[in-house]
N, C-alpha and C positions, 0 to 999 in steps of 0.2 A: 493267836492264829486259830481260826475256827474252821478247820477243813473237814468236810464230811464226804470226801470223794471215796468211791468204792475201793476198798482195799488199802486206803491211805489213812483217813482220819479215824480209823477204828483199830487200835492196836491189837485187840483180841482177835480180829478177823484178818489182819493184814497178811501174816505169815501163812495162816491157814488158807486164805484165799489164793495166794500164790502157789501153794501146794496143789490145790484143786486144778488150777489152770495149767500148771506144769504137767500134772498127771494126764490132763486132757490132751495136751500137746504130744505126750509120749504115746498115748493110746491112738491118737489120730495118725501118727507116723507109722505105727505098727499096722493099723488098718489099711493105710494106703500101700504099704509094702505087700500086705496080703492080697489086695486087689491087683497090684502090678504082677505078682507072681502067680495069680489065680490059685491061691492056697486057702481053701475054705476053712481049714482048722485055725489058721492065723486070724481070719476074719471073725470066726466064732469067739476067739479069745479077746478080740479088741472091740468089735463093733457094739456089743451090748453095754460097754462101759462108757461110751462117748457122751450120750445125753445125761446119764446119771452123774458124771464128773462135773458137767456144767451146772447141773442142778445143785450139787454140793457147793460149788462156788457161789451160785446165786443166793442160796440160803445162808452161806457164811457172811456175805456182805450186806444182805438186806434183812436177814433174820425174821422173815415172815413168808408165809405161803401166799401165792397169788396165781392168777390164771396162766402166767408164763411158766411157772413151776409145774402146773398141771399139764401144760403142753409138752414139756420135756419128758414127763412120765409117759405120755402117749407116744412120743417119738421113740422112746426106749422100746416099747412094745412093738412099734412099727419096724424098727431096725431088726429086731429078733425075727419077726414074721417074714421079712424079706430075705433073710438068710436061708429060708426053707424054699426049695424049688417047687414049682407048680403054680397053677392059676388060682387055686383056693387060697394059698398062702399070700399070693400077690394081692388078692382082693381084701384079705384080712389086714395086710399091711397098709393098704390104701385106707381102710376104715380107721385104723389107728392114727394114721397121719391126718385124716380128716378131723379127728379129735384135736390134734396138735394145731391145725389151722384155725379151728373154731375157738380154741382157748387163747391163742395169740391174738386173734381178731378181737375177742372180747376185751382183753387187756388193753390193746391199743386204742380201741374206741372209747373206753372208759377214761383214758388219759386225755385224748384230744381228737377231734374229728380231722381227718386228712383233707387237703385241698381238693376241691371238686375236679380240678384239672387232672390230678393224679388218679382219681377214681375213674374218670372218663377214659384216660389213656390206657390204663390197665384193662378196663373192660373191653376196649377196642382190640387190644392184644389178645385177650381171652377168646373173643369171637373169631378173630382171624386164625388163631392156632387151632381151635376146634374145627373150624371149617376145613382147614388143610388136612387135618388128621382123621376127620370123620369117616371117610370111606375106607380107611385101613384098620380101624379099631375093632370092628366086628362087635362081639358081645360086650366089649369094654366101653362102648360108646357112652351109655348113660352114666355108669359109675365115674368115668373120666370127666364127663361134663359137669357132674355135681361137685366132684372133688376139686377140679381145676377152678371152678367158680369160687369156692371157699379159699383156695390158695391165692387166687388173684386178688380177692378182697382183702386178705391178710396183708399181701405185699403192698397194696395201695394204702391200707390203714397205717402201715409203718411210716409213711410220710408225715403223719401227724405226731410222731414221737420224736424222732431225731434222724439225722442223715445216716448214722450208723445202723439204726434199725431198718431204715429204708433200704440201705444197701444189702443188709441181710435178707430182707424180704425178696428183693430182686434176684439174689443168688439162689434162694430157695425155689423161686419160680423157674429159674433157668435149669436147676438140677432136675426138677420133676419134669420139665419140658423134654429134657434129654431122655428121661425114662420113657416118656410117652412116645418119643420118636422111635426108641428101641422096640416098643410094643408093636409098632407097625412093621417091624422087620428090617428097619434101617439101623445099622450099627456103625457109628463113626470111629475112626482110629483113636485108640486110647479112651474109648467110651467110658469104661468103668472108672478110670481115674478122674475124668472130667466130672462125672456124676458125684463121686465121693468128695472131691476137692471143693466143689461148689457147695455141696451140702454141709460139709464141716465148717467152711467159712461162714455159711448162712447161720448155723446154730450159734457159732461163737459171736458173730456180730449182733445177732438179735439178743442173746442173753446179756452180753456186756453192755450193749446199747440200752437195753431196758433198765438195767441196774444203774446206768449213768444218765438216765433221762433227767432233764431239767424240770423241776416241779414249781419253779417260781419263787420269788423272794418272800420270806416271812414278813409280817407287818406288825408294828406296835401301834396300839390305839392311844391317841392323845385327845381326850375329849371326843369330839365328833370326827376327828381326822385320823386316817390310817397312814402311817409313815413307813415306807419300805426300809429295811435295815440291812440290805445287802443280799447278794445271791446265795441261794441254797441249792445244794445238789444232793441227790441220793447216791451218786457214784460218778466215776470219771468217764469222760467221753473218749 
């Protein structure tokens, strides 16, 4: 049996990988509790750990650095920046997450181009959302326009990787759309929990989906013919 699923076919990384994911789940639960209780100290204790724990899992199962790992580092910086109140910290956090979106986008496009229909659909959504929010964003208009374009392209590019990554990209887009709505002065019931829950799910789906992407069957050469020898996976879906 030749299994190379993430966290399964690698004895050295299996237990370690489960430890990283379990720690992420614990940190996520603490973070959501901090949001629900509006307890900044609890959020400071948990939120800076979220992306690094997923990064630890990714490195444990893939054993190499790639743009998704870089994106998780940028997400860590963005999470910390957004814990600080004020517009300057907000813009700094947006800049860090712009790095996340560009890193993820680079990784996804290197893997496979997304369907044109996914790109067209997401760009239509981007145009509609910015048109609706434009009049209320004030000085944030141009930063949000640029950031949201990178975010939208990242979400669309996820369709070229796997359904799990595509779902993660969609949830990332939803999470940041909720933040954009809040920036206009509109706050939905349970807003903070919705933002963090969708964000946490997005990071988890993107990271595990990326590690579990299908890379295609290896081939053996017999003379001038190449013969597929079975499915090969870098990780589990």
